[in-house]
C-alpha positions in Angstrom: 170.7 175.3 184.0 170.0 178.5 185.9 172.1 179.3 188.9 170.5 179.6 192.2 170.8 182.9 193.9 173.3 182.9 197.1 170.5 184.0 199.5 168.2 181.1 198.2 171.0 178.6 198.4 171.7 179.7 202.0 168.1 179.4 202.9 167.8 175.9 201.4 171.0 174.8 203.4 169.4 176.0 206.6 166.1 174.1 206.2 165.5 171.2 208.4 167.0 167.9 207.0 163.5 166.2 206.7 162.2 169.0 204.5 165.3 169.0 202.3 164.9 165.2 201.9 161.3 165.7 200.8 162.2 168.3 198.3 165.1 166.3 196.9 162.8 163.1 196.4 160.2 165.3 194.7 162.9 166.8 192.4 164.5 163.5 191.5 161.2 161.8 190.8 160.6 164.3 188.0 163.6 163.3 186.0 163.1 159.6 184.9 166.7 159.3 183.6 168.1 160.6 186.9 165.9 158.2 188.9 167.1 155.2 186.7 170.6 156.3 187.1 170.3 156.5 190.9 168.6 153.2 191.1 171.4 151.5 189.1 174.2 153.2 191.1 172.6 152.6 194.5 170.9 149.2 194.0 172.6 147.6 191.0 175.9 145.9 190.6 178.2 144.6 187.7 175.8 141.8 187.0 173.0 144.2 186.6 174.9 146.2 184.0 175.7 142.8 182.1 172.1 141.9 182.4 170.9 145.1 180.9 173.5 144.8 178.1 172.5 141.2 177.2 168.8 142.1 177.4 169.5 145.0 174.8 171.6 142.7 172.7 168.7 140.1 172.5 166.3 142.9 171.5 168.6 144.0 168.8 168.8 140.4 167.4 165.1 140.2 167.6 164.7 143.5 165.7 167.2 142.4 163.1 165.4 139.0 162.7 162.0 140.5 162.1 160.9 139.2 158.7 158.4 141.8 157.7 160.6 144.9 156.8 159.6 145.9 153.4 162.2 148.4 152.8 165.6 149.5 154.5 163.6 152.6 155.7 161.4 150.5 158.1 164.6 148.8 159.3 166.3 152.1 159.8 163.4 153.3 162.0 163.8 150.3 164.1 167.5 150.8 164.4 167.1 154.4 165.4 164.7 153.3 168.3 167.3 150.7 169.5 170.1 153.3 169.2 168.2 155.6 171.7 167.9 152.7 174.0 171.6 152.1 173.8 172.3 155.7 174.5 170.1 155.5 177.6 171.9 152.4 178.7 175.2 154.1 178.5 173.9 157.2 180.3 172.4 155.1 183.1 175.3 152.5 183.6 178.3 154.4 182.2 179.1 151.1 180.3 181.3 152.6 177.4 182.4 149.1 176.2 178.9 147.7 176.3 177.6 150.8 174.2 180.3 150.0 171.6 179.3 146.2 171.6 175.7 147.1 171.2 176.2 149.7 168.6 178.3 147.1 166.6 175.4 144.6 166.9 173.0 147.2 165.7 174.9 147.6 162.5 176.1 144.0 162.0 173.0 142.1 162.9 170.8 143.8 160.1 173.5 143.2 157.5 173.7 139.5 158.5 170.0 138.8 159.0 168.4 141.2 156.4 170.9 140.6 153.6 168.2 139.7 150.9 166.1 142.7 151.8 169.0 145.1 151.7 170.3 143.9 148.4 166.9 144.8 146.6 166.7 148.2 145.0 164.7 150.7 147.1 164.1 154.4 147.4 165.0 154.1 151.1 168.4 152.4 150.6 170.1 155.7 150.3 168.7 157.0 153.7 169.6 153.6 155.3 173.1 153.8 153.8 173.7 157.4 155.0 172.5 156.5 158.5 174.7 153.4 158.6 177.9 155.3 157.3 177.4 158.0 160.0 176.7 155.5 162.8 179.8 153.6 161.7 182.0 156.7 161.9 180.6 157.3 165.5 181.3 153.6 166.4 184.9 153.7 165.2 185.5 156.8 167.1 184.0 155.4 170.3 186.0 152.1 169.9 189.2 154.1 169.5 188.6 155.9 172.8 188.2 152.6 174.7 191.1 151.1 176.7 193.3 149.0 174.5 192.6 145.9 176.5 189.1 145.8 174.8 190.5 146.1 171.3 190.9 142.3 171.2 187.2 141.7 172.0 185.9 144.1 169.4 188.4 144.1 166.6 186.7 141.3 164.6 183.3 142.9 165.0 184.4 146.3 163.8 186.1 144.8 160.9 182.9 142.8 160.0 180.9 146.1 160.2 183.4 147.9 157.9 183.4 145.0 155.5 179.4 145.0 155.3 179.5 148.8 154.7 182.2 148.8 152.0 180.3 145.9 150.1 176.8 147.6 150.4 176.4 149.4 147.1 174.3 152.4 148.4 177.1 153.2 151.0 179.7 154.0 148.5 178.4 157.5 147.8 178.4 158.3 151.5 181.8 156.8 152.0 183.3 159.7 150.1 181.9 162.3 152.4 182.5 160.3 155.6 185.6 158.2 154.9 185.9 154.9 156.8 188.9 152.5 156.7 188.4 149.2 155.1 189.7 147.4 158.1 190.3 148.5 161.7 193.8 148.0 163.2 193.9 149.6 166.5 
């Protein structure tokens, strides 16, 4: 971000408060993420964060339950979209625990609900496997950074994810490049 020259900064600070407020509102309104973040900080509460997390979790379950994915490639595209929404949720709410829970659901739900489709041979299975292994590495790293009080709540889900990945045949090649433990014992 470019630095404002000292003389310009001084001139801005000397402006009347009303003009500064108008400029500030105009600047903030151009950045949708900042607007959403401020709205959450100023008007939201803990229930709002939980509601947002639960709504995203429900969307992930619906995405994973969709019956018309022909290949793992289509499923992976849907997962990437949800991953972006999870990242946005974390940036807006600063909900690190919620981010890990949602990312775990993003991996675990498709393995649970799309098992038959994932077991079929497909050209896109390798891309899906690579994506899942990389995301799993990120999830394990994020989980380890959480406060140890949260470990009890997520340990089973992390281990479920690792079990799914180690059993899914296309993942085996990518596990060599990105090693993951077979179980997570924080």
